[in-house]
N, C-alpha and C positions, 0 to 999 in steps of 0.2 A: 503494501498499500505506499501512496505517497502524499504529499502534503499539497498536491497541486488541486487547485478548486476543481469541484465538479461541474461539468458543462452539459448543459442540454441541447443534444443535436437537433437542428431544425427537423421538421418532418419532409416529407417528400412533397408535397403540396407546398409547401415553403420553399423548398429548394427550386420546384418549377415555376413559382411567381417569380423568383429573384432572376431567374434565368431569361424570363419575358421581359422583366423590367430591366435587364441590361440592354435588350433588343430595342425597346423603345426609347431608351434615353442614347442610344447611338454610338455605343462605346466602341472605340476601334481595337479593343481587345476583345470583344465579344466573340462567341464561338459561331456566330451567323456570317462566315466569310473573313474574318480577319485571320492574321498570321499565327496569333498565339494559341496556346490549346487551351487557357482557362479565361473565364470572362472574368472583367475588372471586379466584379462584386465578390469573387471569391479569392480574391490577392490574399496571399499569406502575408499577415501585418506582425512588425516586431513587437515585443511588450513594450507597454508605455501606458503613462498616468496623466489624465487632465482633471482639472477641477471646473465644474460648470458653475456659472452664477445665476442668481435672480435674473431675469431680463434678456439673459443670452437667446437669440434668434438662433433657427436652425442653420442659418449661413454663417454667425459666428462660431457657433460650435463646430462646424465642419471646417471651418478654418484652423482651428484649434487643433482637431484630429489630424488635419493634414501636416500642420506644423510639427506633431508629435510622432510624424511616421505612421500613422496607423490606418490610412486611407490613402487611394491614389490619386483621389480629385475631389474637392469641395463640393464642386458643382453637381455630381452625378450623385454624391452621397445628399445633398440637400435634396434633388429631385426623389429619389428613392425614399427619402422621408416623407417627403409630398404624397408620393403614390400610395405611401401605407397609410396615410391620414394621421401620422404621429407628429406632425410639425409644431402642433400646439400642447402635446403630451410629453414634452421630454423633461425629465426630472433632473433637477439642479442637483450636486454634490461633489465628491471625489470619487473618481471611478479608475480602477487598474483594469487594463486589458492585456491577458498574456498573449503570448505569441500564437499566432494561427487562427485567429478570429477573422471571419467575413466581413464586410461592411454593415451586412444586415445584422449579424449577431451583435455588433457594437451597437447599431441603431438600436436593436431590439432591448438591450440591455439598459441604453440610458431611457428608452421610452418605459421600461419596468423600474426602472430604481434600483436597478441591482448594482449597486455601488462596490467598493473596493471591497475585496475579501476580508474577512474577521482575522486579523493577526494576534495570536496569542502566544507568549511565552511561559509557561510554566517551569519554575525552577525545580529540579529535583530537591528532595527532603522536605516537601511540603505536605501538608494532610488533606483530606479531600475537602475539608471546610474552605480551605484555602485555594482548592482548584475554585469552588463555587465562586468565591470572591472574584477572582481574577477573570473567569467567564463572564460575570456578571459586570464587570468594569469594562470589559470589551464588547458590551452589547451582544453577546452571542446568546446566552440565555439568563435567565435569574438564577440566585442562588436556591430558591425555592423549586422551581421546576428541576435544576439538575439534581438536587437532593431526591427528589420524587423519582428521576429517572435512574437513580442509582439503587431504588429497591424492587425495579421490575425485573424478574429472571430471563425474560425473552431478551433483554437487552445484551445479554452476555452469552447467550445459547451457543454451543458449539466453539466456546473461546476456552483459553486456559483458565479465564476466571470461573468457569462453571465448574472447574475440579475443587474447587476450595473448601474447606470444612464445612459441613451444613450450618446454618445460622449465622457465618461470617459474612461481614460486608466485604465492600471492594477496597478498603485500605490498602495501598501498595498493589493493585492490580490495574490501575489506570497509568498509562506511560504518561511520564513528564518530559515535557520537550517543547518545541515551536510547531506549531498548527497555523495553518491557514484554513479556516472554516468557510466552507460557501455561506452564501446569504440564506437566512432565512430557514436553518435546520433547526429541528425539535430537539429539546433536551434528550430525547431517547435516542436519536441520530449521533449526537455529540458523544452521550457514554459507548455508544457501539463502536464509533470512530475509533475513541481513545482505548479501548479494549482491544481492538483489531491491530492498532499500533502497537501496542504492548506483545501483542502476539508476535508481530512480526519483528520486533526489535530483541525480544527474551528469546524465543523458541530457539535460535539458532545457538545461543550461549548454552542452553540445556542440553543440546544435543551434542555439543562439543565437548561437556563435563563430565567426569565419572561423580553423577549424584546419585546413582542407583540407591544409596542407603540414606538419603536424604529427601524429605518431599519438598514441592515446589514452596508450599506455604512454609515450611519451617525455613528454607532459603531464604524467601522474600523478607521474613521476620527478622532474621541475623542482617541481612543486607541493610533493611532500613535502619536498624540501630546504627551500622557501620556508616551510613549515609548522615546520619546525625552527629556523630562522634568524630569521624575524619576530616581534618583540615588540608592534609597534603595527600595527594595521591600513594605515594610509596607506603604509607602505613595502613592502609585500607587492608590489605592482604595480613599485615599484624594483628590490626584489632580485629578483624575477623577471625584469626587463630585463637585470641584469647577468649572471644566470647563461645566458640565451639569448644574449647577447652574445657570451658566452667561447665557448660552444658553436660559433656561427658563426664565429668567427675560429679556433677550432681551439686556442684556450686550454685548459688543464687547469683545471676548476671551483674547486679546492682549497677545497671547503668543509668545515668542521669536522664538522658533525653525520654526513656520510658516514664520515667515520673513525670517530666513534662507533659507528655501526653497524656497521661492519668487527670492531671490537676487542670488540664484544660478542658474536662469535662466539667467543670464548675462553669457557667457563665460570667459570673463575678472574677473569678481569676484570669479569665480572657478579656474583659472589658480593662482590669487592672494591668494586666502583664502582656497581655498578647496570646498567642497561641503556642508560644514557646517561653516560658518563664524562665529568665535568665538563673535569679537567685533562688535556689530552692532553700527552704527552712527544714529544720529537724521535723516539723510536723508534716512538710510534704513526703519526707523520706519515709515516713512512718503511717502514712495515709493507705487506708484499706481500699485495694482495688487490684484486680488481675493483671493491669498493667504495668504496676509498681514492682518492679523486679528487686526491690530491694527487700520486700515482704513477700510477695509470693514466688514459689519457686518455677524453675523451667523457663519456657518462652512464654512472652506475653500473648493473649488470642490471637492477636492479628500483628501484621504489620503496624509500624507507628508512622511511616511516610511511604514517598513515593521513592525507589533507591533509582541511583543511577545506574548505568550499564558496568559502569567502573566498580561501584560496591557490588553488583550480582557478581562479576567477575572473580573479584577477590573474595566473596563467601563460598563460589563454587571451588575455588582453589586457594584455601588459605595458605598462610606462610607456614613451613614446617618448623614452628619454634613450641617450646613448652611454656610460654610467658601464661600467667593466670591474672595479671593485674596491669593497668596503665594508670598513668598520672599527667594531666595536662601541665605542659611547662609554662603555658603562656604568652607562648608565640606561636600557636596553632601545631605544634609537634607534641610528643608524648612520651615520657619515661616508661619503661617497661621493664616487667620484674617477673621473676619466676615463684619469689617465696614472699610470704607477707612482711618479713623483716627486710627485704630489699625494697619492696612497695613502701614501708615506712620510711626508709632511709630517702626514697625520692620524694617522698611529700615534705620531710624537712628540708631538703635541699630545694627543692623547687616551690613551693609554696609561698605567694607573694610577690614571685619574680614576673 
């Protein structure tokens, strides 16, 4: 799957009409006696963007399209719009036209108000609630619509997300990255596209990794913690190793990001500290939640965020180390230790720096 906008092909009847219009206009490039093999109305245009302002006439719009290299002739494009009866029905706004659109397709988009595709960048390491906020800010769908679409099983049917444990939501199963959403998508379509993108990006990693002893859900959960913990790429496999080592020994993970995820279940905490509370208190660390890995043993019930491909690779191929502890140095890197005594020494050395 790609990020390119979805295109709606013109019907056969429309195509016939365009050929007739080219003949009426008298294009020297028309198939009716000209030397070229394609009519002017189906010229392949380069990509381009223009902004149409209130009061612009069809002729002025044609001039702007021509200046952007999107059409061959302002006169023929204006005549086409008049033949279609769209001269007084051209919508203002910013438009982006990808390569390969015909003059008719460009005119139709402007007539229908199909403006610039909605571009959204969703960074890795965010919760689904933050996905919804970014989608709403970009005017793709509202947070309420997005939240409702996450609950409908048909939106993930046949995808990797459909294999998640029963009763578990889609946290961690939607791909974080750059998107260009076609205009007027429903929230159901948005969720479907994001789960399909997840499959396209993640499935190759799973096929190339020896993960037969670990479920996808466990891998995503560890990878999401790695994503929130790691600040430098070279430490991701080491952090992943620490987490797996602790799970295998039956030790609590004691990962701060899981506590941040847990406390964000309280709207008051989100209002005061955002989705990821920076300074955790002793009460936070002692809070009762299956996501608080200081209190609850094993893995949390779900991933806590959308992991990057780098974190997934690290989780699938952790470093071959015996570390069980790490402590943030304050510069984005961590001090690792095999024993609790070494860990305490690291804390004494690096705390406050």
